[in-house]
N, C-alpha and C positions, 0 to 999 in steps of 0.2 A: 504493500500499500504506500502510495506517495505521501510524504510528510508535508502538508500543505503549508505549515509554519515555515519550515526550512526553504520550501520552494519559492513561495511568493515573497517572503521577507528577504531572502537572499537575493532575489532578482531586483527588488526595489531598494535594497540597502544603499546602492550607489546612485540611485536614480530619483530619489525622493524630490529633489529640487528641480528635476528636468521635466519639460513638457513631453509627454510620452508620444503623442502624435500617431498617425496611422501606421507609418513604417515601424516605429518603436513597438507598437501594439502587436503587429505581425511577427516581429522579431521575438517578442515574448512568447507568442503562441509556438514558435519553432522551439524555443528553449523548453517549454512545457512538454512538447511532444518527445524531445530528446530525453528528458528526464524520466518520462513515463516508460520509454523503451528501455532505458538503462536499469530502471528499478523493477522491471518485471516483464519486459517485452510487451508486445502488442496484446491487448486484452482480448479475450474470447469475443466473438461476434456478438453484438447486443441482440437482445430479444427483439423480435419484430414489434414495432410500436406504430401507431397511426402517424402518417405524414402530416406535418404542420399545414394549416390552411394557407391559402395565398396571402391573406391579411397578416397572419403570423409571420410568414416569410418576409413580407415587405417590412414589417416592424424589426426584423432581425438584421436587415442590411445596414451597412455603415451609414451614419447620419452626419450631415455636414450643415453648418449654419451659413447660408449664402451671405455675402457681404461685398462691398465695394473693393475690399482687399483682393478679391479674386481677380481684379483687373490690374493689379500691380505684380509684374513678373518676379519681383525679389521678396514678396511677402511670404510669411510662413503659410498663410491660409492658401495662397496660390500654389505653393510647392506641395502642400498636402493633397490638392486636388489635381495636380498636373498629370498623374498616372491615369486618372479617369478621363481628363480632357484628351490626352494623347491617344487614347484607345479609340476615339471616334474617328473613323476614316473619312478621307475626302481632302481634296486640295482647294476647294472653294467653299464659301458659306452655303451655296445651294446643295453641294454634295454632303456636307456635314448635317444640314438639317434633314435631308432625305434619309441619311443613315440613322438619325435618331427617330425619325417619323415612322420608319418601316415596322419597327417592333410593335407599335400600337395599331397597326393595320390588320384587318382580317387577311389571312393567308389566301391569295386568289386561287392557287391550284396545288395539289399535292406534289411534293418534291422540291418545293421552294420554301419550306419552312425554315426558320432560323433555329439552328441546333446548337450553335456555340454557347456554352455556359458563360464564358467570359463576356461575350457580346450582350447576352441577356442581362447579366448582373450590372455591367457597367452602365448600360442604357437605363435600367430601372433606377440606379442610384442617381444618375443625373437628372432624370425626369422628375423624381421625387424632390431633388434639390431645387429644380425650377419651380415646381409647385409651391414650395416654401417661399421662394423669392417672390412669387406673384401674390400669394395668399396671406403671408404673415407680415406684410408691410403696408403702410399707407401708399396711396396711388403715386405720390411723387417719389417716395423713398423706393418703392418697387422699380421705378424707372431706372434709378441710379444702380440698384443692385443688379438688374437685368443687364445693364451695360457691363458690369464686371463679369457677369456669367458668360456673355457673348465674347468679351475680350479673352477670357480664359479658354473658351472653346475654340477660338480661332488662333490662339497662341500670340495674341496681341497685347496692347496696353490701353487702359482706360485713361482718357484725357480729363484731368480735373484741375489742373493748375491754371490760374488766370494768365491771359496773354495780353499784354499791353492794356491792362485795366479792365478787360472784359473776358468772359469765357469764350474760347474759340467755338466755332460752329460744329466741329467734329466731337463726337463722344468717345470713339475708340479709334485706334489705328491698328489694322491688322491686314495681313496679306498684302502688304505694301499699298494699302488703300485707306484713305480717310472716310470714316462712316459717321453719319448722324442718325441716332436711333430715336424712334417715336413709339410709345406704348399707348394705345388708344382703345376706345370702345369700338366694337365691330359695327360697321355700317358703310354702305357704299357712298354715302354723302358725308361721312365723318371727315371733318377738316384736318388736313395735314398742313401745318403751318410753320413759318420760321421767319427770322429777321431778314428783311429784304437788304438792309445795309451790310449785315454780316455775311450774307450770301455773296453779295457782289465782291466784298473784300476777300472772301475765301476763294472764290473762283479766279480772282486776280493773282492769288499765290499759287493755287493748284487748279488745273483745268477741269477737274472732275471731283464731285462730291457724291458719295453713294449714300441713299437714304434707306434704312431698314425699318420697316413699320410692322410692329407686333400688335395685332388686333386681339383684345381679350374676349374670350368666349365664356360667358358667365351663365350660371344657373342659380338664381337667387343671389346670395352674397358670395357665392363660391366661384372662383375662376377655374373652370374645367379644362381650358386649353388656350393656346394662342395660335392664331393664323398669321403666318409671316410672309410678307411681300417685300420687294425692293425695287427701286428705280434709281437712275442716275440723273443728276443735274450737271450739265457741262457748259462751257463757254459757248459751245455750238448750239445747244437746245434751250439756253436760258430764255430766249424770247418766246419759244414755243410754250414754256411753262407760264410765263407772264401773260401770254395772250388768252389763257384759259378762263379768265373771268374778268368782269368789269372792275372789280377791286384791284386786281393785279395790274390791269392796264392803266388804272389811275396812278399807280406808283411810277410808271414810266413817263408821266406827263413832263414835257420840257417847256422851258421859258418861251413865252410868246407863240406856243403851238397848242392845239387842242389835243385831247387824249389820242384820238385816232390819228391825227397828223404826226404825233409823236411816235406812235407805234409804226406807222408807215415809214417814217424817216429812219428810224433805228434799223428796220428790216433792210434798208438799202446798204447798210455798212456791212462790210465783208469779214471783219476780224474783231476780236475782243479788244485789241488795242485801239481800234477806231471807235468802238462803242463806249469804252470805259469813261473818257472825259465827259461824255453826255450823260451816262448812267449816274456819275458822281454829282451831276447837277440836275438830276431828275427829282420829281416831287417827293418820292419815297425815300431818298438817301439822306441819311442823318448825321454825316460827319463832314468835316471840311475837305474838299477835294484835294487830291495829291497830284492831279494831272494839270497840264497846261490848259488854260481856258480855250475851248475850241471855237467860241463865237467870234465873229469878225469884229464886233464892237465889245468892249469890256462891259461886263455886267456891273451896274452900279452897286456900290458896297451895301446899300440898304436892301436891295433885292437879293444879293448873295446871302445876306443875314437871314432873310425870310426863308431862303431855300434850306438853311442849316438850322432852323429853329426846332426841328423835330428832336425828341430824345434820342440819344445815341442808340441805334439798334432797335428802336421801339416800333417802327412801322413794319407790318408783317405781310408776307405773301401767303397765298392759300392755294391748295389743290385738293383733289379727292380721287377716289378710284374711278368714278365716271369720267373725269377729265383725263386721267392718266391713260385709260384704255384707248381714248382717241388718238394719242400720240405714243402708243406703246413701243413702236419700233424706234422712235427717236430717242426715248428715255430708257430703253432696255428694261421696261417694266415687266416683272414676272412674279409669279406665285412660287414661293420657296417650299411651303409645306405647312401642315398643321400638326402641332405637338399636343397630345392629349395628356394632361397632367393632373386631372381630378383624382382624389383618392380612390373612388369607386372604379374609375377607368383603369388606374394602375393595378388595382387588385385583380380586375378582370384580365388584364394583360398577363400578370404573373400566373394566374390560374391557367391561361391558355398555354404557358411554356413550362409548367411544372414537370411534365413528362420528360422535356428535353434536358431540364436541370437535373433530373433523377434524385432519388431519395438521398444518396450520399451527400450531395452539395447542399440540399435543403437542410439536412441535419447538422452539416458542418456549420453553416451560418447561424442556425439556431444555437448551437453549442458555443460558438464564438461570442454571440450576444449575451447568453447566460453567464458564461465564464467571467465576462467583464463585470456584469452585475454582482455576481457572487463574491469575486475578489474584492470589489468595492465595499460590499456589506461586511466581508470578513474583517476589514480594517476599521470600519466606522461604527459598526453596531456595538453599543456598550455591553450588552448582555453576552458574556463569552460563550454561554451554552448555545445561543442562537448563532454566534459568530463561528463556532466550530461546525455547526450544521451547514452554514454557508460555505465553509472551507471544504467539507466533505462533498458538497454539491459541485464545487469548483473542480475537485478531483475527478468526479464523473464527467464533467464537461471536458476536462483535458483528455481523459481516456477516449471520449467520443471524437474529439479533434484528432487525436493520433490515429484512430482507426480510419476516419474518413480521409484525412490527408494521405495516409498510406494507399488507400483505394484510388485516390485521384492521381497521385504520382505514379502509380503502376500503369496507368493508361499512357502509353508512350506515343500514340498517334495523335498529333496536334490536328485540330480541325481548322480549316480555313474559314475565316469570316466572309460572309457575303455582303455585298453592297447592294 
């Protein structure tokens, strides 16, 4: 019989002040398994017992608290999640979303089932983390945390530091692309909006800004999923976006020209360099122009002051799905996928793949979860009789882990993940 006092106290003796973390926890499990083997070999196969339910299995999976720290590549939280993010295949945002999405879809035909335990578990862990991100925070906070999640998924960085006194338009930089994220209520006419001034300045620095829009799919107060779309605003299609509504056209109004005359005039210019001096003097631009005045006659100082009265970055442009569909090719508008993250949906997904996971893996995660609980109880419960019972339960958990890990490592044929 394993002496739980010597085993766990010996392990923790030099680690009491350290943050255990996921890697440390699995290192501990490995030590436990080795000690079990040394002290008595692999225990006889356990008696058959009922398989945990899908709900119990979901509860036994590793839990992570989503935060903006996931968007910082050097943070401890990001390092802890990195092994999960890296497991999601794909070279583009589109491919990674589809990789996550497929687990929650009904299998269209036999033979195309997802059978890799690694893929099933990693996807369930990330989808549950995403569910926490969307449901456990206020609407504004959820947006920031979602940025961190997406930055981690894409191996990028979340942009949070002020630039020249105001926040930059991009929320994350990933895959060599600047991206602006929006988390909105679902609806074809839901307004996607942003600062007209900041957009012009951003496109002057970089010729493309990718917008990623996550529409929340709700049932009552619970967010059951997100539908993700994307589109690009570039120097070349900027006017196409602005022509989409009367409000946007009004932003383009130039000195001594009507709104339509302004739009028509700007449409005759063939490059961003030609347009920029006029855009910086249009009705919606709220900063002092940095370009040479393009008008033949100098604009009187009082009129120039009126042009710059707007609050910096305060005037907004708008678009929506209906407008984007009309210019889909020009803005590379596309649907990336729908991720179902509601608790009931995740349980249903887990239930569908319980056979692929097999009892060995299900019992393994249940034992890992219970081992953590029982070791914690062994140390913190004041009643030593109860503590000893928890210690003995931890021994049984360790035995189960040793058995199941032996079974898993004996399977030498690695399965290829499907995309």
